[in-house]
Each structure stands twice: as C-alpha cells, then as structure tokens.
C-alpha positions as CSV (number, residue, x, y, z in Angstrom):
1,M,-101.0,73.7,-86.7
2,R,-101.2,70.0,-85.9
3,S,-98.6,67.4,-86.5
4,S,-98.9,63.8,-86.3
5,T,-96.8,61.2,-84.0
6,S,-96.8,57.5,-83.5
7,V,-96.9,56.1,-79.8
8,R,-96.4,52.6,-78.6
9,I,-98.7,51.7,-75.7
10,D,-99.3,48.6,-74.1
11,D,-102.5,46.8,-75.4
12,E,-104.2,46.7,-72.0
13,A,-103.1,50.1,-70.9
14,K,-104.4,51.5,-74.3
15,L,-107.8,49.6,-73.8
16,V,-108.5,50.8,-70.3
17,A,-107.1,54.3,-70.8
18,S,-109.4,54.6,-73.8
19,E,-112.4,53.5,-71.8
20,V,-111.6,56.0,-68.9
21,L,-111.2,58.9,-71.4
22,K,-114.3,57.9,-73.1
23,Q,-116.2,58.5,-69.8
24,Y,-114.8,62.0,-69.9
25,G,-116.0,62.6,-73.6
26,M,-112.3,62.5,-74.7
27,S,-110.7,60.0,-77.3
28,L,-107.3,58.5,-76.6
29,S,-105.8,61.1,-78.9
30,E,-107.3,64.0,-77.2
31,G,-106.1,62.5,-73.9
32,I,-102.6,62.1,-74.9
33,N,-102.9,65.7,-76.4
34,L,-104.1,66.9,-73.0
35,F,-101.0,65.4,-71.4
36,C,-98.6,66.9,-73.7
37,K,-100.4,70.2,-73.2
38,Q,-100.1,70.1,-69.4
39,V,-96.2,69.2,-69.7
40,A,-95.7,71.9,-72.0
41,M,-97.6,74.3,-69.7
42,T,-96.2,73.3,-66.4
43,H,-92.6,72.2,-67.6
44,S,-93.2,69.1,-65.4
45,I,-95.0,65.8,-65.5
46,P,-98.6,66.3,-64.2
47,F,-98.5,63.5,-61.7
48,E,-96.1,62.3,-58.9
49,L,-93.4,59.9,-59.9
50,K,-91.9,57.8,-57.2
51,V,-88.9,55.5,-57.5
52,P,-89.8,52.3,-56.1
53,S,-87.9,51.1,-53.1
54,E,-85.7,48.0,-53.0
55,R,-88.6,45.9,-51.2
56,M,-91.1,47.3,-53.8
57,K,-88.9,46.2,-56.7
58,K,-88.2,42.7,-55.1
59,A,-92.1,42.3,-54.7
60,L,-92.7,43.5,-58.3
61,D,-90.1,41.1,-59.6
62,E,-91.5,38.1,-57.7
63,L,-95.1,39.0,-59.1
64,E,-93.7,39.0,-62.5
65,K,-92.1,35.6,-61.9
66,K,-95.1,34.3,-60.0
67,E,-92.8,33.6,-57.2
68,G,-94.6,35.5,-54.6
69,K,-95.7,34.1,-51.3
70,S,-99.3,33.0,-50.3
71,F,-100.6,33.0,-46.7
72,S,-103.4,31.0,-45.2
73,S,-104.5,34.0,-42.9
74,I,-104.1,37.8,-42.3
75,D,-102.2,36.9,-39.2
76,K,-99.5,34.8,-41.0
77,L,-99.2,37.7,-43.7
78,R,-98.8,40.0,-41.0
79,E,-96.3,38.0,-39.3
80,D,-94.1,37.6,-42.6
81,L,-94.4,41.5,-43.2
82,L,-93.1,42.3,-39.7
83,S,-90.3,39.8,-39.8
C-alpha cells in the first residue's frame, strides 16, 4: 500500500538531487522513498549529522550576508586563520 505526501524542497536542492538520482536511474520520488525506507529500517538518519561549531556558524553567517573576508594571497589567508 502507498500513500501520498507533500514535501517542501529548496528549488536548487531539488534540481541537483533530481539530476544525481537520475544518474542512478531513480526519480526524486524514488530517492525520497529510499531515504524513508532507510530511516525506517535503521531507526536513524542514514548519514552523519554534525552540529556546526561557533566558528563555522560565524563563517556561514558572513557568507550569507556577503560580509566574508577576501585575501590577496594564500599566505595572507593562512596568517588570518592562525590569528
């Protein structure tokens, strides 16, 4: 027996995921179904989840706001990372 569900997916993620799944001979619906079956079978998420560190959260926030730093060389980048 099958049931229908509605899922909200980011447009770009949907497009990319559909293309990747197509390479495996699957539709997006089949990929989502496979994910759900893995969750049901293992009682877990079928990939590793990590909580981002404070440094990573800050970097992601800067990227979203387009406030990230730019560097003229690898040495300048390395210097900033090590400070």
